[in-house]
N, C-alpha and C positions, 0 to 999 in steps of 0.2 A: 301793815302800817299802823303806827300809833297816831292818834289825833294830834295834829300839829298845825301851827300857823306858818311853818316854813315850807317853801316850795323850792326844790332843787331840780335844775335842768341838766340832763346828761345827753350826750350824743356826739357824733363826729364833728370835727371842725366843719364850719360851713352849714351846719344843720339849722342855725338860727338861734342858738342859745342866748346870745347877748341881746339880739333884737327882740325876741319874744320875752325874755326876762325883763327888759326895761318896760315893755308894754304891760306885762302882768303886774309888775311892782306899782306902776302908775294906777292901774285899775283897782288894785287892792290897797293903795295908799301905804305901801310898805317900802322900806329901803331896798335898793338893788345892789348886789355885789357880783363881781365877776372875779373868780379866783385867780385867773391869769393877771388881770389888771392889779389886783391886790398884791400879788407877788412882785410885779414891776414897781409898784409904789413903795413897797417895803425895801426892795433891794436897790432901787434907783437905776436899774438897767432893764432893757427889754428882754423878752423871752429868748429870742434868737441869740443874744449875747450870753445868757445863762447856759444855753445849750452848747455854745461854742467853747466856753471855758470850763463848764462842769459836766458836760455831756447830759444825756437824757436822764441818767440815774440821779445826778445832782439836782436836776430840775425836779424830778419826781419826789425827792426828799423834801425840797422846799414846798412843793405842792401839798404833800401830805400834812406838813405842819400848818399850812394855811387852811386846808379843809378842816383840820382839827379845831382851829380857832373859830372859823366861820360857822361850823355846825353847833357851836356852843351858844350862838346868838339865837334870839327868839324873834319871830315875826319878820323874816327876811325872804327875799327871792334871791336865789344864788344860781348863776350860770357857772358850771364847772368847766374845767378844761376837758377836751375830748378824751384824754387818757387818764383822767382822775380815777376812773373805775378800775384801772389795771391793778391797783393795790387793794387787797382784801380789807385792810383797815379803813380805807376811804369808803368802800362800799358799806361796811358795817356802820360807820358814823352817819353816812347819808340815810341809810335805812332806819336807824334808830331815832333820827332827829327831824325827819321831814317827809313830805309827800314828793316822791320822785317821778318826774316826767321824762320819758325817753323821747326826744325829738328825733324821729327817724327820717332819713332823707336818702334818696337814690344816689348812687355813685355819680351818675350823669349830672344831677343838679348840684352836687357838691363841687364837681369839677368846674361847672359854670360859675358858681359863686366864689371859688377860690383862685381862679386862673390868673388873676392880676395881683393877688395878695403876696407880697414879698416877706411878710412877717410870720410865715409858717415853716419852722425848721424841718418838720417831717415831710414837707413837699419839695424841699430842695433836692430834687432828683431828676434824672433824665426822663422818667416815666411816672408822672403824678397819678395817672389812672391806676397803674399797677399798685402803687403805694396806697391809694385810697381803698382799692379793692381788698388789699391785704389787711389794712387797719379795720375795715368793715368786718371781714371774716373773723379776725381776732377778737374784736370788741363787742360785736352785736350780742353774742351770748351773755356777756357780762352786763350790758345795758338791760337786756331783757330780764336777767336774774334779779335785778334790784328795782326795776321800774314798777310803780303803782299804776301808771297810765302810759300808754304809747300813742303817739300821733305822728302822722306823716306830714312833715312841714314842706315837702316838695310839691304838693298838689293843691295847696290852698294859700290864700293871703294870710299874712301874719295876724291880722285882726280876727280872722275866722279861727285860726289856731288858738289864739288867746281865749276866745269865747268858749271853745270846746274844753280847754284846760280848766277854765273857771267853773264851768258846769260840773265837770267831774270832781274837781277839788271841793266845791261846795256840797256835793252830794255825799262825799266821804266825811267831811268835817261838820256835819249837822249835829 
């Protein structure tokens, strides 16, 4: 990792990227961005609608353009979408421009956190557990391949997670 003021959060849906990201940004007095929210603001429609009309591939194209723009900024905290790391170009941009934190979380906790969420197109399935397990198996090696730091968000309060991330970030950015 190169010295950077940027912190990028990666991990599955429900791992806490937005929650932790907002708290980190507040602690560091940096602007916070959520790549999914930025896409919604740019297009004027929500992610499920993009999935419905353009499919996952269309969404991933939009996501890649947004990651490209956001990684050119300096001094930000960015929560990426759970699948942003699927594309090699996104992984490269994140690695080159910031400190990447993998927010790891058990399938059990993710199911708990997402069970009432209707805004997750990838969970519109008869068996959300199977889908999350499948996504975890597919994506975890990619998260690990680009992460500078990994922390389990399913076993501690967000405040504690933020504290551990700040400790690691500060030790790397001295």
